[in-house]
C-alpha positions, 0 to 999 in steps of 0.5 A: 499500500502506498500513500497511506491516508489513514491507519487504525490498528489494534489488539496487536499481541504475540499471536496474531490471527485474522479471520478475514481480509477485505480490500475495497475501492473508495473515492479517495483510494482503497481500504483494507479491513483486517477482520480479527480472529485473535489479536490484530484488527483494524483498517488501513486506507491508502491512495494506491495498492500494489499486489505482487505475485511470483510464479512457482510454489511456496518455498521455491527459492528459484521463483523468489530469485527471479523477482 
C-alpha cells in the first residue's frame, strides 16, 4: 500500500490471526480491513495498492530469485 491516508490498528499481541481480509475501492483510494480472529484488527486506507505475485510453489527459492 502506497500513500497511506489513515491507519487504525489495534489488538496486536504475540500471536495475531486474522479471520478475514477485505480490500475495497473508495473515492479517495482503497481501504483494507483486517477482521480479527485473535489479536490484530483494524483498517488501512491508502491512495494506491500494489499486489505482486511470483510464479512457483511456496518455498521455491528459484522463483523468489527471479523477482
